[in-house]
C-alpha positions as CSV (number, residue, x, y, z in Angstrom):
1,X,0.0,0.1,-0.1
2,X,1.1,3.5,-0.6
3,X,1.9,6.0,2.1
4,X,-1.1,7.4,3.8
5,X,0.3,10.7,3.2
6,X,2.3,11.2,0.1
7,X,4.9,13.8,0.2
8,X,7.3,15.7,-2.0
9,X,10.4,13.6,-2.8
10,X,13.1,15.0,-5.2
11,X,15.5,11.8,-5.3
12,X,16.3,8.4,-4.0
13,X,19.2,6.0,-3.5
14,X,18.6,2.4,-3.8
15,X,21.0,-0.6,-3.9
16,X,21.4,-2.9,-6.8
17,X,22.6,-6.4,-5.6
18,X,20.7,-9.7,-6.1
19,X,17.1,-9.3,-4.8
20,X,17.3,-11.5,-1.8
21,X,20.3,-9.3,-0.4
22,X,19.4,-5.8,-1.4
23,X,15.8,-6.0,-2.7
24,X,14.2,-5.5,1.0
25,X,16.3,-2.4,1.5
26,X,15.5,-0.7,-1.8
27,X,11.9,-1.3,-1.4
28,X,11.8,1.3,1.2
29,X,12.6,3.9,-1.1
30,X,10.2,2.7,-3.6
31,X,7.4,2.5,-1.1
32,X,8.0,6.2,0.0
33,X,7.7,7.3,-3.6
34,X,4.8,5.2,-4.4
35,X,2.2,7.7,-3.2
36,X,3.2,10.1,-6.1
37,X,2.8,9.7,-10.0
38,X,6.0,10.0,-12.3
39,X,6.1,9.9,-16.1
40,X,9.8,9.2,-16.4
41,X,12.5,7.6,-14.0
42,X,16.2,8.8,-14.3
43,X,18.0,6.1,-13.0
44,X,21.8,6.7,-12.6
45,X,24.1,3.9,-12.0
46,X,27.8,3.0,-12.4
47,X,29.2,1.0,-15.4
48,X,30.9,-1.7,-13.5
49,X,32.4,-3.3,-16.8
50,X,33.9,0.0,-17.9
51,X,32.4,-0.8,-21.5
52,X,31.4,2.2,-23.8
53,X,31.1,5.9,-23.2
54,X,31.9,7.9,-20.0
55,X,28.4,8.8,-19.4
56,X,25.8,7.1,-21.8
57,X,22.0,6.9,-22.1
58,X,20.4,4.9,-24.6
59,X,17.6,6.1,-27.0
60,X,14.9,4.6,-29.2
61,X,14.8,1.3,-27.6
62,X,12.7,-0.8,-25.1
63,X,13.9,-2.5,-22.1
64,X,12.4,-5.9,-21.5
65,X,12.2,-7.4,-18.1
66,X,10.0,-10.6,-16.5
67,X,7.3,-7.9,-15.9
68,X,7.1,-6.7,-19.5
69,X,8.8,-3.8,-21.6
70,X,9.5,-0.4,-20.6
71,X,10.2,2.4,-23.1
72,X,13.4,4.7,-22.9
73,X,12.4,8.4,-22.7
74,X,14.3,9.1,-26.0
75,X,13.4,12.8,-26.0
76,X,14.6,13.2,-22.6
77,X,17.9,11.3,-23.3
78,X,18.7,13.6,-26.2
79,X,17.8,16.5,-24.2
80,X,20.2,15.6,-21.4
81,X,22.9,14.8,-23.9
82,X,22.9,18.2,-25.6
83,X,23.4,19.8,-22.3
84,X,26.1,17.7,-20.7
85,X,28.7,15.0,-21.1
86,X,26.2,12.2,-21.4
87,X,26.3,10.5,-24.8
88,X,23.7,8.5,-26.7
89,X,25.0,4.9,-26.6
90,X,23.2,1.5,-25.9
91,X,26.5,-0.4,-26.0
92,X,27.4,1.0,-22.7
93,X,24.6,-0.5,-21.2
94,X,24.9,-4.1,-22.5
95,X,26.6,-5.6,-19.7
96,X,25.5,-3.5,-16.8
97,X,23.0,-4.5,-13.9
98,X,22.9,-1.6,-11.6
99,X,20.1,0.2,-13.5
100,X,18.4,-2.8,-14.8
101,X,17.7,-4.3,-11.4
102,X,15.7,-1.3,-10.5
103,X,13.4,-1.5,-13.4
104,X,11.3,-4.2,-12.2
105,X,10.9,-2.8,-8.5
106,X,9.7,0.5,-10.3
107,X,7.2,-1.9,-12.5
108,X,6.0,-3.2,-9.3
109,X,5.2,0.3,-7.6
110,X,4.1,2.2,-10.7
111,X,2.6,2.0,-13.9
112,X,2.6,3.9,-17.3
113,X,6.2,5.5,-17.2
114,X,9.4,5.8,-19.2
115,X,12.9,5.6,-18.0
116,X,16.2,7.3,-18.6
117,X,19.0,5.2,-17.6
118,X,22.5,6.9,-17.4
119,X,25.4,4.7,-16.8
120,X,28.7,6.0,-15.5
121,X,32.2,5.1,-15.9
122,X,33.6,8.6,-15.2
123,X,32.5,9.0,-11.4
124,X,34.6,11.8,-10.4
125,X,33.4,14.8,-8.2
126,X,33.4,17.0,-11.5
127,X,31.5,14.5,-13.5
128,X,28.9,13.8,-11.0
129,X,28.3,17.4,-10.3
130,X,28.1,18.3,-13.9
131,X,25.5,15.4,-14.5
132,X,23.5,16.6,-11.6
133,X,23.2,20.0,-12.8
134,X,22.3,18.9,-16.1
135,X,19.7,16.4,-14.9
136,X,18.1,19.3,-12.6
137,X,18.1,21.7,-15.5
138,X,15.9,19.3,-17.7
139,X,13.9,17.8,-15.0
140,X,10.1,18.3,-15.1
141,X,7.6,17.9,-12.5
142,X,6.8,14.2,-13.6
143,X,10.6,13.0,-13.3
144,X,12.1,11.2,-10.4
145,X,15.8,10.7,-10.0
146,X,17.3,7.5,-8.5
147,X,21.0,6.7,-7.9
148,X,22.0,3.1,-8.0
149,X,24.7,2.1,-5.7
150,X,25.8,-0.5,-3.0
151,X,28.1,0.7,-0.3
152,X,30.9,-1.0,1.1
153,X,32.2,-4.3,-0.2
154,X,33.6,-7.2,1.4
155,X,34.5,-6.0,4.8
156,X,33.7,-7.4,8.2
157,X,29.9,-6.2,9.6
158,X,31.4,-3.8,12.1
159,X,33.8,-2.2,9.8
160,X,31.4,-1.8,7.0
161,X,28.8,-0.2,8.9
162,X,31.3,2.2,10.3
163,X,32.4,3.2,6.8
164,X,28.9,3.5,5.6
165,X,27.5,5.5,8.2
166,X,30.5,8.0,7.9
167,X,29.5,8.3,4.1
168,X,26.0,8.2,4.7
169,X,26.1,11.1,6.9
170,X,27.4,13.3,4.1
171,X,24.6,12.2,1.7
172,X,21.8,13.1,4.2
173,X,23.4,16.7,4.6
174,X,23.4,16.6,0.6
175,X,27.1,17.7,0.8
176,X,28.9,16.5,-2.2
177,X,32.3,18.0,-1.3
178,X,32.2,16.1,2.2
179,X,31.0,13.2,0.6
180,X,33.9,12.9,-1.7
181,X,36.3,13.9,0.9
182,X,35.1,10.9,3.1
183,X,35.1,8.5,0.2
184,X,38.7,9.3,-0.4
185,X,39.8,9.4,3.2
186,X,38.4,6.5,4.4
187,X,38.6,4.5,0.9
188,X,35.0,3.4,1.2
189,X,34.4,0.9,-1.4
190,X,30.8,2.2,-2.8
191,X,30.7,1.1,-6.3
192,X,28.2,3.8,-7.4
193,X,29.5,6.9,-5.8
194,X,29.1,9.0,-8.8
195,X,25.6,8.0,-9.2
196,X,24.9,8.7,-5.5
197,X,26.7,12.0,-5.9
198,X,24.8,13.2,-9.1
199,X,21.6,12.2,-7.5
200,X,22.5,14.3,-4.3
201,X,23.3,17.5,-6.5
202,X,20.2,17.0,-8.7
203,X,18.1,16.6,-5.8
204,X,19.5,19.6,-3.9
205,X,19.0,21.8,-7.1
206,X,15.5,21.0,-7.3
207,X,14.7,22.0,-3.7
208,X,15.7,18.9,-1.4
209,X,17.1,20.2,1.8
210,X,18.2,16.9,3.4
211,X,18.2,13.0,3.0
212,X,16.6,10.5,5.2
213,X,17.9,7.0,5.5
214,X,14.9,4.7,5.4
215,X,16.9,1.5,5.8
216,X,20.4,0.2,6.1
217,X,21.5,-3.6,6.1
218,X,24.0,-5.8,5.2
219,X,24.5,-9.2,3.4
220,X,25.3,-10.5,6.7
221,X,21.5,-10.1,7.8
222,X,20.7,-12.4,5.1
223,X,23.7,-15.0,5.2
224,X,24.7,-14.9,8.6
225,X,28.2,-14.3,7.5
226,X,29.3,-11.3,9.2
227,X,33.2,-11.7,8.3
228,X,32.7,-10.4,4.6
229,X,29.5,-8.3,4.0
230,X,28.1,-5.6,1.3
231,X,26.3,-2.8,2.7
232,X,22.9,-1.6,1.3
233,X,21.0,1.8,2.0
234,X,17.7,3.1,1.1
235,X,17.8,6.9,1.0
236,X,15.1,9.7,0.0
237,X,15.7,13.2,-0.4
238,X,12.9,15.6,0.8
């Protein structure tokens, strides 16, 4: 069921591991958003394979999932490419899962929408800020921005939570400069850090004043193995 009292949400962070591990965490963000209606989901994720362009969005295609096909918002993709370093390229998405796993969850919570997937090889601060600003400029009232990332990878449970809470603190403050400082100083192994930062920037530019951590968990909560875990966080920007 959608929230009893829908509220304005400017963006969200969702994890992208196997559904059994990160799905119960990601669902918190989608539930928070589900009281509203959106016509396009801008989903930003890392390009784990390093295949294709530094930043890429596809156009003129349909993404197939077990729940059916979802059309790419080609007009929005070209508009974004015309005002940023994003290039129109399908090949960049051909092996990547970080955006793909979000789509069935969106389908479960929403209907009649399109997607604008953006895959990032270049996740530097400058690239993330540039992308976030460009997304904010081309944003309309029917869009929602989602950053896809897991947090710490393959460290003991206590260490992973400590690392992730430090980084998430900057996320909740929408402080992209502090975010990158913590990322570098603590060597936090979040895979989609650029996607998180771009979503922070876009959300702040659109009017968000803070983030809310809805749920945090690790793979250890599922497997019971606390020696080597991956961290997952669900955040919305309000």
